[in-house]
C-alpha positions as CSV (number, residue, x, y, z in Angstrom):
1,M,158.8,204.5,78.5
2,L,155.4,205.9,79.4
3,N,155.1,203.5,82.2
4,F,152.7,205.6,84.3
5,A,149.3,204.1,85.2
6,L,146.7,205.5,82.9
7,P,144.2,202.6,82.5
8,R,141.1,204.7,81.6
9,M,143.1,206.9,79.2
10,R,144.6,203.8,77.5
11,L,141.2,202.2,77.0
12,A,139.9,205.5,75.5
13,L,143.0,205.8,73.3
14,T,142.6,202.2,72.1
15,A,139.0,203.0,71.1
16,A,140.1,206.3,69.4
17,V,142.8,204.6,67.4
18,V,140.6,201.7,66.4
19,T,137.9,204.3,65.3
20,A,140.4,206.2,63.3
21,I,141.6,203.1,61.5
22,T,138.2,201.5,60.9
23,T,136.4,204.7,59.8
24,T,139.1,206.0,57.5
25,S,138.2,206.0,53.8
26,V,139.6,203.1,51.9
27,A,138.8,204.5,48.4
28,A,141.2,203.5,45.8
29,Q,143.8,206.3,46.1
30,D,147.5,206.0,45.5
31,I,148.5,208.2,48.5
32,R,146.3,208.9,51.5
33,I,147.6,211.6,53.8
34,G,146.7,211.3,57.5
35,A,146.3,214.9,58.8
36,M,143.8,216.4,61.3
37,R,140.5,218.2,60.9
38,E,139.9,220.9,58.3
39,G,141.3,224.3,59.4
40,S,144.2,222.8,61.5
41,S,147.8,223.6,60.5
42,W,148.2,219.9,59.8
43,Y,145.3,219.9,57.3
44,V,146.7,223.0,55.6
45,F,150.1,221.3,55.3
46,A,148.4,218.2,53.8
47,A,146.4,220.3,51.4
48,T,149.5,222.1,50.2
49,L,151.4,218.9,49.9
50,E,148.6,217.4,47.8
51,Q,148.9,220.4,45.4
52,I,152.6,219.7,45.1
53,I,152.7,216.0,44.7
54,E,149.5,215.2,42.7
55,P,151.0,216.5,39.4
56,I,154.0,214.2,40.1
57,L,152.0,211.1,41.2
58,G,149.0,211.5,38.8
59,E,145.6,213.2,38.7
60,N,143.3,212.2,41.6
61,S,146.1,210.2,43.2
62,V,146.1,211.9,46.6
63,E,143.4,212.0,49.3
64,I,143.5,213.8,52.6
65,I,142.2,212.1,55.7
66,A,140.8,215.0,57.8
67,R,140.8,213.1,61.2
68,G,143.3,211.5,63.5
69,G,146.0,213.3,65.4
70,G,149.5,213.0,66.8
71,V,148.8,209.9,68.7
72,A,146.3,208.2,66.3
73,N,148.1,208.8,63.0
74,P,151.1,206.4,63.5
75,M,148.5,203.6,64.0
76,V,146.6,204.7,61.0
77,V,149.7,204.4,58.9
78,Q,150.7,201.1,60.6
79,G,147.2,199.8,59.8
80,G,147.5,200.6,56.1
81,K,144.7,203.1,56.1
82,A,147.0,206.0,55.1
83,E,150.3,205.7,53.2
84,I,151.7,208.8,54.8
85,A,150.7,211.0,57.8
86,L,151.8,213.8,60.0
87,S,152.9,212.7,63.4
88,N,154.6,214.2,66.4
89,V,158.1,212.9,66.7
90,A,157.5,211.8,70.3
91,S,154.4,209.9,69.5
92,A,156.0,208.2,66.5
93,V,158.7,207.0,68.8
94,W,156.1,205.8,71.4
95,A,154.2,204.0,68.6
96,A,157.3,202.4,67.1
97,N,158.4,201.2,70.5
98,G,154.9,200.0,71.5
99,D,155.1,202.1,74.6
100,D,152.6,201.7,77.4
101,V,150.3,204.5,76.2
102,Y,149.3,202.4,73.2
103,E,148.0,199.6,75.4
104,G,149.7,196.6,73.7
105,M,149.6,198.1,70.2
106,A,152.8,199.0,68.3
107,A,153.7,200.5,64.9
108,P,157.0,198.7,63.9
109,D,156.4,199.4,60.2
110,I,156.3,203.2,60.3
111,R,159.2,205.1,58.7
112,A,160.2,208.8,58.5
113,L,160.2,210.9,55.4
114,V,160.7,214.5,56.5
115,G,161.3,215.7,60.0
116,G,161.8,219.1,61.7
117,L,158.7,220.4,60.0
118,N,157.8,222.5,63.0
119,D,158.1,222.8,66.7
120,V,155.0,221.7,68.6
121,Y,155.1,222.8,72.2
122,V,152.7,221.5,74.7
123,G,152.0,224.3,77.2
124,V,149.8,225.3,80.0
125,M,147.4,228.2,80.3
126,A,145.5,229.2,83.5
127,S,142.7,231.6,84.1
128,K,143.9,234.9,85.5
129,A,141.4,234.4,88.3
130,L,143.2,231.2,89.4
131,V,146.6,232.9,89.3
132,D,145.3,235.8,91.2
133,R,143.8,233.6,93.9
134,H,147.1,231.9,94.5
135,G,149.3,234.9,94.0
136,T,151.7,232.9,91.8
137,T,152.3,231.6,88.3
138,D,154.1,228.5,89.7
139,L,152.0,225.6,88.5
140,A,153.7,223.3,91.0
141,Q,152.5,225.5,93.9
142,I,149.0,225.7,92.5
143,V,148.7,222.0,92.1
144,A,150.2,221.4,95.5
145,S,147.6,223.7,97.1
146,G,144.9,221.0,96.8
147,E,142.4,223.3,95.2
148,K,139.6,221.8,93.2
149,L,141.2,222.2,89.8
150,R,139.2,221.9,86.6
151,V,141.6,220.9,83.9
152,L,140.7,221.2,80.2
153,I,142.2,219.0,77.6
154,K,141.3,217.6,74.1
155,P,139.8,214.2,73.6
156,V,142.1,211.2,73.6
157,G,143.9,211.0,70.2
158,S,145.7,214.3,70.6
159,S,149.4,214.1,71.7
160,A,148.6,216.8,74.3
161,V,146.6,214.3,76.3
162,P,149.3,211.9,77.3
163,V,151.6,214.8,77.9
164,A,149.1,216.3,80.3
165,Y,149.0,213.1,82.2
166,M,152.9,213.2,82.3
167,I,152.7,216.7,83.7
168,F,150.4,215.5,86.4
169,E,152.7,212.7,87.3
170,G,155.7,215.1,87.5
171,L,153.8,217.3,89.9
172,G,152.9,214.4,92.2
173,T,149.3,214.1,91.2
174,S,147.1,212.3,88.6
175,A,143.7,212.7,86.9
176,E,142.2,210.4,89.5
177,Q,143.7,212.5,92.4
178,I,142.4,215.7,90.8
179,K,138.9,214.3,90.7
180,A,139.2,212.9,94.2
181,N,140.1,216.4,95.4
182,G,136.8,217.6,93.9
183,G,138.2,218.9,90.6
184,D,137.6,217.5,87.1
185,I,139.3,216.6,83.9
186,I,137.2,218.1,81.1
187,Q,137.7,216.7,77.6
188,V,135.9,218.4,74.7
189,D,136.4,218.8,71.0
190,T,138.4,221.7,69.7
191,G,135.3,223.7,68.8
192,Q,134.1,223.8,72.4
193,I,137.4,224.7,74.1
194,A,137.1,228.5,73.8
195,D,133.5,228.5,75.2
196,Q,134.6,226.3,78.1
197,M,137.3,228.8,79.1
198,R,135.2,231.9,78.3
199,N,132.3,230.6,80.4
200,G,134.6,230.0,83.4
201,N,134.2,226.2,83.3
202,A,137.9,225.4,83.5
203,D,140.9,226.7,85.5
204,I,143.8,225.2,83.5
205,Y,144.0,224.4,79.8
206,I,146.8,222.2,78.4
207,D,147.3,222.0,74.7
208,T,149.8,222.2,71.8
209,M,151.1,225.8,71.4
210,I,151.6,226.4,67.7
211,K,152.1,230.0,66.5
212,G,148.8,231.0,64.9
213,H,146.9,228.2,66.5
214,P,143.3,229.3,66.0
215,T,141.9,227.8,69.2
216,I,144.7,229.2,71.5
217,T,144.4,232.5,69.7
218,E,140.6,232.6,70.4
219,V,141.0,231.7,74.0
220,A,143.6,234.3,74.6
221,L,141.6,237.0,72.8
222,T,138.3,236.3,74.6
223,T,139.4,235.2,78.1
224,D,141.8,236.6,80.7
225,V,144.5,233.9,80.8
226,V,148.1,233.5,81.9
227,F,150.7,231.3,80.2
228,L,152.5,229.2,82.7
229,D,155.9,227.5,82.5
230,I,156.0,223.8,82.9
231,P,157.8,223.2,86.2
232,P,161.2,221.3,86.3
233,P,159.8,218.2,88.0
234,A,157.2,217.8,85.3
235,M,159.7,218.6,82.5
236,A,162.0,215.8,83.8
237,V,159.2,213.3,83.3
238,L,158.5,214.7,79.8
239,E,162.2,214.4,78.9
240,Q,162.2,210.8,80.0
241,N,159.5,210.2,77.5
242,G,161.1,211.8,74.4
243,L,160.0,215.4,74.6
244,T,162.5,218.3,74.7
245,P,162.4,221.5,76.7
246,G,162.1,224.7,74.9
247,V,160.4,228.1,74.8
248,Y,157.6,229.5,72.7
249,G,156.6,233.1,72.2
250,P,156.8,235.8,73.3
251,A,153.7,237.5,72.0
252,W,152.4,234.5,70.0
253,Y,149.1,235.2,71.7
254,K,147.5,238.1,73.5
255,G,148.7,238.3,77.1
256,Q,151.8,236.3,76.5
257,E,154.4,239.0,77.5
258,A,157.5,236.7,77.8
259,E,158.9,233.5,76.5
260,T,157.1,230.5,78.1
261,T,158.7,227.1,78.8
262,G,157.0,224.2,77.1
263,A,157.8,220.7,76.0
264,N,158.5,220.2,72.3
265,L,156.8,217.2,70.6
266,G,158.2,218.0,67.1
267,T,156.5,217.1,63.8
268,V,157.5,214.5,61.3
269,L,155.9,213.2,58.1
270,I,155.8,209.4,58.4
271,A,155.1,206.6,55.9
272,N,154.4,202.9,56.0
273,A,157.5,200.8,55.3
274,A,155.5,199.2,52.4
275,L,155.2,202.5,50.6
276,D,157.0,202.2,47.2
277,D,160.5,203.5,47.4
278,E,160.0,205.7,44.3
279,A,156.9,207.3,45.8
280,A,158.7,207.9,49.1
281,Y,161.6,209.4,47.1
282,Q,159.3,211.7,45.1
283,I,157.3,212.9,48.2
284,T,160.5,213.6,50.1
285,K,162.0,215.4,47.1
286,A,158.8,217.5,46.6
287,I,158.7,218.7,50.2
288,I,162.4,219.6,50.4
289,E,162.5,221.3,47.0
290,N,159.2,223.2,47.6
291,A,159.9,224.1,51.2
292,D,159.1,227.8,50.6
293,Q,155.6,227.0,49.3
294,L,154.9,224.8,52.4
295,K,156.4,227.4,54.8
296,A,154.2,230.1,53.2
297,S,151.0,228.1,53.6
298,H,150.7,228.5,57.4
299,G,152.7,230.3,60.1
300,A,153.3,227.0,61.9
301,W,155.7,225.8,59.2
302,S,157.6,229.0,58.7
303,A,160.7,227.8,60.6
304,F,161.1,224.6,58.7
305,D,164.8,224.0,57.7
306,P,165.1,221.5,54.8
307,S,168.8,220.9,55.5
308,R,167.9,219.4,58.9
309,A,164.9,217.3,57.8
310,M,166.7,214.0,58.1
311,L,168.5,214.5,61.4
312,P,167.8,211.7,64.0
313,A,166.6,214.3,66.5
314,N,164.0,215.6,64.0
315,V,162.6,212.3,62.8
316,G,162.8,210.1,65.9
317,I,162.4,206.8,63.9
318,E,164.1,205.0,61.1
319,L,164.1,206.8,57.7
320,H,162.3,205.2,54.7
321,P,164.8,203.9,52.1
322,G,163.2,206.1,49.5
323,A,163.9,209.2,51.7
324,I,167.4,208.0,52.3
325,R,168.0,207.8,48.6
326,Y,166.8,211.4,48.1
327,Y,168.8,212.8,51.0
328,T,171.9,211.0,49.8
329,E,171.5,212.2,46.2
330,A,170.9,215.8,47.4
331,G,174.1,215.7,49.4
332,L,172.2,216.1,52.7
333,M,173.4,212.8,54.1
């Protein structure tokens, strides 16, 4: 799907994916794991997985790629620059289908190993000053007011970015319209987000809401913010594009007093179809049979249920044959 008009975003996404593919290390490693930057929950997962599978696959056989993101990682795997990678379920489906957001690119050779790793909700935060001015927490009403809104999102490459554009579409606006109204779309690296909110440079912040997320936690601790539900018209667009409604919280962050409605991207470990079946089998087996160690590594993974790791809703794309062999032998399929 993803048939909304985002020409500038697509060009930037293309550049981000190409950069991720061409700058990724190509050192002779048996398994390269596409994750995200150091300190992220995805990096922690990859580091824990490395500790688990390296004794199985051999010393110095695993390398973590500390870059990429939910949108970029499927293309990194498709391009053969990582054998396995973490991806959002929704973005894996977008990539496999060659949906519009990938601007002519597709990842037909990605396969799933383990799904349902954690829920990744995209949610919306607003400055308390903005909410107080409007006297409402209804994002649809705030957007419809025509106020010069300054919206903060990550750089292209994060799955939260196309989701933000879908939210705009569902609310009858766009990045171009927001700018035409005198507002702005501010895209900065993760390390700058808290300062942007703290200094009053943004009114709305859209990002992935993972329990224990360090950036969201810092924003909530240092800035007066309110967590807003995604309105039904925007959620309808998100559902059309593979996300599922759900709630996160309460009390995941300071100031979040009740459950908040967000859109779940899901998380799945993907592999290139060319990955050796035995390696895929061993990696899948290691994750399922060491689930407690992975769950203990970071709060984001604490709800992982290994018995549901192979369900279509949790993987989104075709399972790798090596993973199918493990799940079948384990009596999970």
